[in-house]
N, C-alpha and C positions, 0 to 999 in steps of 0.2 A: 154542667160546668158552672162554677162560681164566676159571676161577673166581676170585673176589676175596675175600680173607680179611683184608685190612687196609684201613683208611681213615684219612683225616686229618680230625680234628675241628677246625673253624675257628669261632672266635667273636671278633669284633673283632680285636685284635692277637695273640690267643692261638691256638696250634696244638698238637695232641696226636695222636700216632699211636695208633690204636685197633685192637686185635687182635680178631678175631671171637670168640675164646674168652673175652674179658673183657666181653662184651656180652650182654644178655638183653632181652626185650621191654619190661620195666618201665623199666630204665635208658635204653633207647633212646627210648621215648616221653616220658620225663620230662626228659631232658637233651640227647640227641644228634640227635633227629629234625629233619631239615631243615638240618643243619650238617655233614654228612659228605661228603667229597670224595675223588677219586682221589689216590693217593699219588705217581703218576708226575710228574716235573718238567714244568711248563708245561701240564699237563692239569688242567682245572677241572671235569671231569665230576662231577655230583652223584650220591651213592650213598644207598641205603636199606638197612636191615637186614631180612633175611628169615629167619624162624625157623620150622622145621618140627618141632615137638615135640622140640627139642633135637638133632635129627639133621640133619646137612648144612647147618648154618647158614652163611649167606654174605651178601655185599653184592651188591646189584643196581643196575645203572645206570638212571637215569631216562631215559625216551624223549626228553624235551625237553632233555636235557643230555648229548649224546654225547661220547665220548672223541675226542681229536685223533688223526689218522691215525698219528702216530709213537708213540702210546701202546701199551704192552704189551697193554692190554685193549681196544684198538680192534676193533670188529667191524662188518663191512659186512652190513647186513640183507639176507637173501635174500627176494625176493618169493614169496609163496605164499598160497593161499586156505585152507590147512588149519587155521591157528591153532595154539595151543599146547595139546596134549592132556595132561590130568592127571587120572588116576583117573576115567575115564568122562566128563570134562568137557573141552570144547574152548573155549579162551579166545583172544580177539582184541581189538582195539580199533577204535573207529569213527574214521575220518578226519575232519578238520575240515570238509571239504566235505559229508560225509555228515551230520554234526551240524547244520550250517547248513541243509541241505535239510530235515531232520526238524523243526527249529524253525520254519522258514517254513511248512511244511505244517501243523504243529500250530496256528499262529496263524490261518491261513486257515480251518481246520476249525472253530476256536472261534468265528469270526466268522460262520459260516453259520447259517442258520435250522435248526430241528430237522428239517424235511423235507429240506432240502439235505444236511444231515449224514447223515441216514439213507440217502439215495440214494448218497452218496459212499462210505459204509462198506460198503454192499451191493455196490457195483461193485468196490471193492478186494478184498472177500472172494471174489467170483467170479473175479477175476483170479488170486488165490492158488490157488483150487481148480483152475483150468484148468492152471496151471503144475505142480501136483502130479499131475494126470491125465496130463500129457504126459511125465512122468518114466518112463523105462524101467528097471525094476529086475529083475535076474535072480534075486536072492534077497532075502529079507526081512532086512535088517540091523538090528541094535540101534543106534539113533541116540543118540549121547552128548548130554549136556546142552550147550547152546550158551550161552556167556556173553560179554558185551562188557564189558571192564574200563575203568574211568575213572581210577582213582587212579594217578598217575605212578609211585608206589612199587611198583606191580604190573607196570608196563610197562617193558621194557628194549629194547635194540637188536635182540633176537631176536623180539620180539612183532610179529606182522604185522597188517595191516588185514584184518578178517574180512569174511565175506560173509553174516553172520547178520542177521536182521531187528532193527532198532532200534525197539522198540515205543513208540508214543505213547499216553499215558494222561492223562485229566483227573484233577485232584487227588482226586476222590471215588472213583476206580476203582482205586486202589492196593491190593494185597493182599499177604499174607504171602509168596506165591510170587515177588513182585517183589524181595524183599530180596536184597541183594548183587549185584543186576543193574543195568545201566545202562538208564535209561528217559528219555524226553522227557515231562515232566509240565507240564500247563498249568492255570492257574486265574486267578481275578480277584485282582489285587494288593490286599492288605489292610493290610500293614504293612511299613515299612522300619526296621530296627533296626540302627544303627551302634554297636556296642559299643566298638570301637577301630579304628584303621586296618587291622588284619589280622583282623577278626572282624565279619562282616556277616551278618544273618539277614533274609531276605525271607519274609514270610508270605503265602501265597496261599490262596484259598478257592473251593470249588465245591460247591454244594448243602449248605452248612453244614458241610462237611468242610475242616479246615485242614491245610495241609502247609507245613513250613519248608524254604526253600531256603537252604543254608548256603555261605558263602564264608569259609574259614578259612585258617590259616597256609600250608598246602600250596598253595592257590590263589595267594596273594600272593607266595609264594616264586618261583613261575614267572612270574607276571604282576605284577611289582613296580610297573609304571606305573599299575595300577588303584588303588593306595593314594590315597585322597582323592577318587576319582571318584564314589563312591557317594553323596556329598552332592548331586550333580546328580540322581541317581535319586530321592532323597528330595524334592527340590524339584519334580521332574516329577510325582511322586505327589501332592504337596500341591496342585498347580495343575490337576490333571486328575481325572476320575472314570471309573470302569469300565475301568481299564487291564487289559490281558491280559498276564500274565507267563508265559513258557515257559522251562524250564530242562532241560538234559540232564546227568544225573549219576547217581551211585550211590545206590541206595535203601537207607535205613537206618530203624530205628525207635527212638524215644526212650522209655524207660520213665518218664522224668521228666515229659515233656510229654504222653506217650501219643499222639504224632503221628508220622506218617511224615516223614522228612527226605530231602532230595536234596542230596548233596554235589557241588558243582560244582568242577571242577579246571582247566578250560580257558577261555580268554578268549572263545572263540566259543560257549561253552556256554549262553548265555541271550539272550533278546530281551525288550524291554519294549514291548509293543504293536507288535511288528514292527520295532522299532528296536534298534540296538546301544547300549550305554551310552556308547561313545566318541562316537557321532553326537549323542546327547542332550547330552553335555558340551560338544561343539563348538558346538552351537546356542546354549546358554546363554552360552558365552564370547563368541561373536560379538555376541549381544544385549547383554551387559553392556558390551562395548567401545563399542558404538554409543550406549549411554545415558550413558556416562561423559564 
Protein backbone atom coordinates (compact mmCIF):
# COMPACT_ATOMS: atom_id res chain seq x y z
CA UNK A 1 0.00 0.00 0.00
CA UNK A 2 1.37 3.41 -1.02
CA UNK A 3 2.05 5.78 1.91
CA UNK A 4 0.17 9.09 1.89
CA UNK A 5 2.02 12.27 2.82
CA UNK A 6 -0.23 14.98 1.37
CA UNK A 7 -3.90 15.77 1.92
CA UNK A 8 -6.46 18.34 0.86
CA UNK A 9 -7.96 20.43 3.62
CA UNK A 10 -11.53 21.30 2.65
CA UNK A 11 -13.82 23.67 4.51
CA UNK A 12 -16.82 25.22 2.74
CA UNK A 13 -15.41 26.73 -0.51
CA UNK A 14 -11.80 26.72 0.66
CA UNK A 15 -9.13 24.14 -0.18
CA UNK A 16 -5.53 23.89 0.99
CA UNK A 17 -2.81 21.35 0.26
CA UNK A 18 -1.36 20.03 3.54
CA UNK A 19 2.02 18.34 3.71
CA UNK A 20 2.62 15.82 6.47
CA UNK A 21 5.70 17.76 7.62
CA UNK A 22 3.57 20.82 8.37
CA UNK A 23 1.17 19.01 10.66
CA UNK A 24 1.31 17.90 14.29
CA UNK A 25 -1.27 16.34 16.66
CA UNK A 26 -2.21 19.71 18.17
CA UNK A 27 -2.89 21.55 14.88
CA UNK A 28 -4.63 18.46 13.49
CA UNK A 29 -7.07 18.18 16.40
CA UNK A 30 -7.71 21.91 16.63
CA UNK A 31 -8.20 22.68 12.94
CA UNK A 32 -7.91 19.89 10.37
CA UNK A 33 -9.53 16.84 11.97
CA UNK A 34 -12.48 15.60 9.93
CA UNK A 35 -11.71 17.83 6.94
CA UNK A 36 -8.79 16.11 5.21
CA UNK A 37 -9.26 14.35 1.86
CA UNK A 38 -7.31 12.53 -0.84
CA UNK A 39 -5.45 14.79 -3.28
CA UNK A 40 -6.13 12.67 -6.38
CA UNK A 41 -8.65 14.15 -8.85
CA UNK A 42 -12.23 12.84 -8.40
CA UNK A 43 -11.27 10.83 -5.30
CA UNK A 44 -13.14 11.91 -2.17
CA UNK A 45 -11.61 9.45 0.31
CA UNK A 46 -11.36 10.92 3.79
CA UNK A 47 -7.99 10.93 5.55
CA UNK A 48 -6.77 11.17 9.14
CA UNK A 49 -3.39 12.15 10.56
CA UNK A 50 -1.30 9.44 12.22
CA UNK A 51 1.58 10.48 14.45
CA UNK A 52 4.05 8.05 16.00
CA UNK A 53 6.28 10.15 18.23
CA UNK A 54 7.27 12.28 15.27
CA UNK A 55 8.58 9.28 13.33
CA UNK A 56 6.97 8.04 10.10
CA UNK A 57 4.00 10.40 10.33
CA UNK A 58 1.50 9.76 7.55
CA UNK A 59 -2.13 10.07 6.51
CA UNK A 60 -4.48 7.10 6.86
CA UNK A 61 -7.63 6.33 4.89
CA UNK A 62 -10.88 5.92 6.81
CA UNK A 63 -12.45 2.49 6.36
CA UNK A 64 -15.86 4.07 5.65
CA UNK A 65 -14.36 6.27 2.94
CA UNK A 66 -12.38 4.15 0.42
CA UNK A 67 -10.44 5.51 -2.54
CA UNK A 68 -11.87 5.16 -6.05
CA UNK A 69 -10.34 2.34 -8.11
CA UNK A 70 -8.49 4.75 -10.42
CA UNK A 71 -6.82 6.48 -7.47
CA UNK A 72 -3.11 6.04 -6.86
CA UNK A 73 -3.88 5.11 -3.26
CA UNK A 74 -6.63 2.59 -3.99
CA UNK A 75 -6.07 -0.64 -2.10
CA UNK A 76 -8.17 -3.78 -2.28
CA UNK A 77 -8.34 -5.29 1.18
CA UNK A 78 -7.18 -8.87 1.50
CA UNK A 79 -9.32 -11.08 3.71
CA UNK A 80 -7.51 -12.48 6.71
CA UNK A 81 -8.16 -13.41 10.32
CA UNK A 82 -4.76 -12.30 11.54
CA UNK A 83 -5.51 -8.64 12.19
CA UNK A 84 -2.87 -5.92 12.27
CA UNK A 85 0.02 -6.80 14.58
CA UNK A 86 1.83 -3.90 16.29
CA UNK A 87 4.32 -4.31 19.12
CA UNK A 88 2.76 -7.38 20.69
CA UNK A 89 -0.81 -6.26 19.98
CA UNK A 90 -3.09 -7.57 17.24
CA UNK A 91 -5.72 -5.09 16.09
CA UNK A 92 -8.82 -5.67 13.98
CA UNK A 93 -12.34 -4.26 13.77
CA UNK A 94 -15.77 -5.75 14.41
CA UNK A 95 -18.09 -6.03 11.42
CA UNK A 96 -21.50 -4.35 11.53
CA UNK A 97 -23.23 -7.73 11.77
CA UNK A 98 -21.10 -8.72 14.71
CA UNK A 99 -21.85 -5.46 16.49
CA UNK A 100 -25.59 -5.90 15.87
CA UNK A 101 -25.48 -9.41 17.28
CA UNK A 102 -23.56 -8.26 20.35
CA UNK A 103 -26.10 -5.49 21.02
CA UNK A 104 -29.09 -7.82 20.62
CA UNK A 105 -27.52 -10.35 22.98
CA UNK A 106 -26.71 -7.63 25.52
CA UNK A 107 -30.34 -6.45 25.54
CA UNK A 108 -31.70 -9.99 25.93
CA UNK A 109 -29.24 -10.65 28.75
CA UNK A 110 -30.25 -7.46 30.57
CA UNK A 111 -33.93 -8.37 30.37
CA UNK A 112 -33.38 -11.77 31.99
CA UNK A 113 -33.92 -12.51 35.64
CA UNK A 114 -30.84 -12.89 37.84
CA UNK A 115 -31.22 -16.66 37.80
CA UNK A 116 -31.64 -16.80 34.01
CA UNK A 117 -28.62 -14.53 33.58
CA UNK A 118 -26.48 -16.64 35.89
CA UNK A 119 -27.33 -19.84 34.03
CA UNK A 120 -26.70 -18.16 30.66
CA UNK A 121 -23.30 -16.85 31.72
CA UNK A 122 -22.30 -20.23 33.16
CA UNK A 123 -23.29 -21.95 29.92
CA UNK A 124 -21.30 -19.46 27.84
CA UNK A 125 -18.25 -19.85 30.07
CA UNK A 126 -18.39 -23.63 29.77
CA UNK A 127 -18.59 -23.39 25.98
CA UNK A 128 -15.49 -21.22 25.93
CA UNK A 129 -13.65 -23.64 28.23
CA UNK A 130 -14.58 -26.52 25.95
CA UNK A 131 -13.26 -24.71 22.88
CA UNK A 132 -10.02 -24.01 24.70
CA UNK A 133 -9.65 -27.68 25.71
CA UNK A 134 -10.21 -28.79 22.12
CA UNK A 135 -7.36 -26.64 20.83
CA UNK A 136 -4.27 -28.61 19.94
CA UNK A 137 -1.10 -26.72 20.72
CA UNK A 138 2.27 -28.14 19.86
CA UNK A 139 4.14 -25.44 21.80
CA UNK A 140 3.14 -22.85 24.31
CA UNK A 141 3.06 -19.58 22.39
CA UNK A 142 3.08 -16.09 23.83
CA UNK A 143 -0.34 -14.73 22.90
CA UNK A 144 -0.32 -11.04 21.90
CA UNK A 145 -2.92 -8.65 23.22
CA UNK A 146 -6.09 -8.64 21.13
CA UNK A 147 -7.79 -5.33 20.45
CA UNK A 148 -10.87 -4.38 18.45
CA UNK A 149 -10.64 -0.83 17.08
CA UNK A 150 -13.72 1.40 16.71
CA UNK A 151 -12.45 4.82 15.70
CA UNK A 152 -12.54 5.15 11.87
CA UNK A 153 -9.34 7.18 12.09
CA UNK A 154 -7.58 4.01 13.27
CA UNK A 155 -9.12 1.82 10.59
CA UNK A 156 -8.06 1.86 6.95
CA UNK A 157 -8.44 -0.37 3.90
CA UNK A 158 -5.82 -2.80 5.21
CA UNK A 159 -7.52 -3.40 8.57
CA UNK A 160 -9.42 -6.67 8.60
CA UNK A 161 -12.40 -8.03 10.46
CA UNK A 162 -10.99 -9.78 13.47
CA UNK A 163 -11.93 -13.04 15.16
CA UNK A 164 -11.49 -11.79 18.71
CA UNK A 165 -14.17 -11.78 21.35
CA UNK A 166 -16.31 -8.62 21.58
CA UNK A 167 -16.92 -8.36 25.31
CA UNK A 168 -20.32 -7.36 26.70
CA UNK A 169 -20.34 -5.51 30.02
CA UNK A 170 -22.92 -3.79 32.20
CA UNK A 171 -22.14 -0.17 33.03
CA UNK A 172 -21.00 -1.01 36.56
CA UNK A 173 -18.49 -3.65 35.43
CA UNK A 174 -16.11 -1.47 33.39
CA UNK A 175 -12.51 -1.49 34.63
CA UNK A 176 -9.21 0.15 33.80
CA UNK A 177 -8.25 -2.85 31.67
CA UNK A 178 -11.15 -1.99 29.32
CA UNK A 179 -9.66 1.39 28.42
CA UNK A 180 -8.78 1.81 24.71
CA UNK A 181 -10.74 -1.34 23.87
CA UNK A 182 -14.11 -1.77 22.15
CA UNK A 183 -16.87 -3.05 24.42
CA UNK A 184 -20.63 -3.46 24.28
CA UNK A 185 -21.91 -1.67 27.38
CA UNK A 186 -25.46 -1.79 28.74
CA UNK A 187 -27.34 0.17 31.39
CA UNK A 188 -30.60 1.88 32.23
CA UNK A 189 -31.15 5.07 30.22
CA UNK A 190 -30.82 7.96 32.68
CA UNK A 191 -30.31 11.12 30.62
CA UNK A 192 -30.29 12.43 27.03
CA UNK A 193 -28.18 15.53 26.54
CA UNK A 194 -28.23 17.16 23.09
CA UNK A 195 -25.56 19.87 23.22
CA UNK A 196 -25.71 20.61 19.48
CA UNK A 197 -26.50 18.64 16.29
CA UNK A 198 -23.01 17.09 16.37
CA UNK A 199 -22.59 16.48 20.09
CA UNK A 200 -24.90 14.15 22.00
CA UNK A 201 -24.27 12.47 25.36
CA UNK A 202 -26.39 9.60 26.63
CA UNK A 203 -26.02 8.74 30.31
CA UNK A 204 -26.73 5.19 31.45
CA UNK A 205 -26.68 3.70 34.93
CA UNK A 206 -26.32 0.32 36.60
CA UNK A 207 -26.13 -0.22 40.35
CA UNK A 208 -25.60 3.53 40.92
CA UNK A 209 -22.65 3.62 38.50
CA UNK A 210 -23.02 6.13 35.64
CA UNK A 211 -21.41 5.83 32.20
CA UNK A 212 -21.56 8.41 29.39
CA UNK A 213 -22.25 7.23 25.83
CA UNK A 214 -20.87 9.87 23.47
CA UNK A 215 -21.73 10.75 19.88
CA UNK A 216 -19.35 13.41 18.63
CA UNK A 217 -18.10 15.02 15.42
CA UNK A 218 -16.49 11.85 14.04
CA UNK A 219 -19.77 9.93 14.39
CA UNK A 220 -21.81 12.58 12.58
CA UNK A 221 -19.15 13.05 9.88
CA UNK A 222 -19.73 9.46 8.80
CA UNK A 223 -23.46 9.31 9.70
CA UNK A 224 -24.64 12.76 8.62
CA UNK A 225 -28.31 11.68 8.41
CA UNK A 226 -28.36 11.20 12.21
CA UNK A 227 -28.17 14.95 12.80
CA UNK A 228 -31.52 15.88 14.33
CA UNK A 229 -32.64 12.30 14.97
CA UNK A 230 -31.64 12.26 18.63
CA UNK A 231 -34.59 14.52 19.48
CA UNK A 232 -36.74 11.46 18.88
CA UNK A 233 -34.65 9.53 21.39
CA UNK A 234 -35.19 12.30 23.94
CA UNK A 235 -38.92 12.13 23.28
CA UNK A 236 -38.92 8.33 23.58
CA UNK A 237 -37.03 8.62 26.88
CA UNK A 238 -39.50 11.15 28.32
CA UNK A 239 -42.51 9.00 27.39
CA UNK A 240 -41.20 5.69 28.73
CA UNK A 241 -39.57 4.34 31.89
CA UNK A 242 -36.88 1.76 32.59
CA UNK A 243 -35.43 1.86 29.08
CA UNK A 244 -32.34 -0.25 28.41
CA UNK A 245 -29.59 1.37 26.34
CA UNK A 246 -26.76 -0.66 24.81
CA UNK A 247 -23.81 0.78 22.92
CA UNK A 248 -20.68 -0.62 21.27
CA UNK A 249 -17.67 1.68 21.19
CA UNK A 250 -14.24 2.57 22.50
CA UNK A 251 -13.86 2.84 26.27
CA UNK A 252 -12.31 6.01 27.69
CA UNK A 253 -12.21 7.69 31.10
CA UNK A 254 -12.94 11.35 31.83
CA UNK A 255 -10.96 12.99 34.62
CA UNK A 256 -13.49 15.82 34.57
CA UNK A 257 -16.61 13.73 35.24
CA UNK A 258 -14.66 10.82 36.80
CA UNK A 259 -16.77 8.45 34.72
CA UNK A 260 -16.10 5.94 31.99
CA UNK A 261 -17.15 7.01 28.50
CA UNK A 262 -18.10 4.96 25.44
CA UNK A 263 -17.28 6.63 22.13
CA UNK A 264 -19.68 5.41 19.43
CA UNK A 265 -18.55 5.75 15.81
CA UNK A 266 -20.94 3.63 13.75
CA UNK A 267 -24.68 3.97 13.12
CA UNK A 268 -25.29 0.32 14.08
CA UNK A 269 -23.43 0.82 17.36
CA UNK A 270 -26.37 1.30 19.72
CA UNK A 271 -29.88 0.12 20.56
CA UNK A 272 -32.60 1.75 22.67
CA UNK A 273 -34.56 -0.98 24.44
CA UNK A 274 -33.86 -3.28 21.51
CA UNK A 275 -34.77 -0.69 18.87
CA UNK A 276 -32.67 1.35 16.46
CA UNK A 277 -32.93 5.13 16.58
CA UNK A 278 -34.08 5.15 12.96
CA UNK A 279 -37.03 2.88 13.77
CA UNK A 280 -38.00 5.07 16.75
CA UNK A 281 -37.83 8.19 14.56
CA UNK A 282 -39.96 6.49 11.89
CA UNK A 283 -42.61 5.51 14.45
CA UNK A 284 -42.91 9.08 15.72
CA UNK A 285 -43.02 10.51 12.21
CA UNK A 286 -45.86 8.18 11.24
CA UNK A 287 -47.71 8.97 14.45
CA UNK A 288 -47.30 12.73 13.97
CA UNK A 289 -48.52 12.52 10.37
CA UNK A 290 -51.60 10.58 11.45
CA UNK A 291 -52.44 13.17 14.10
CA UNK A 292 -51.89 16.21 11.88
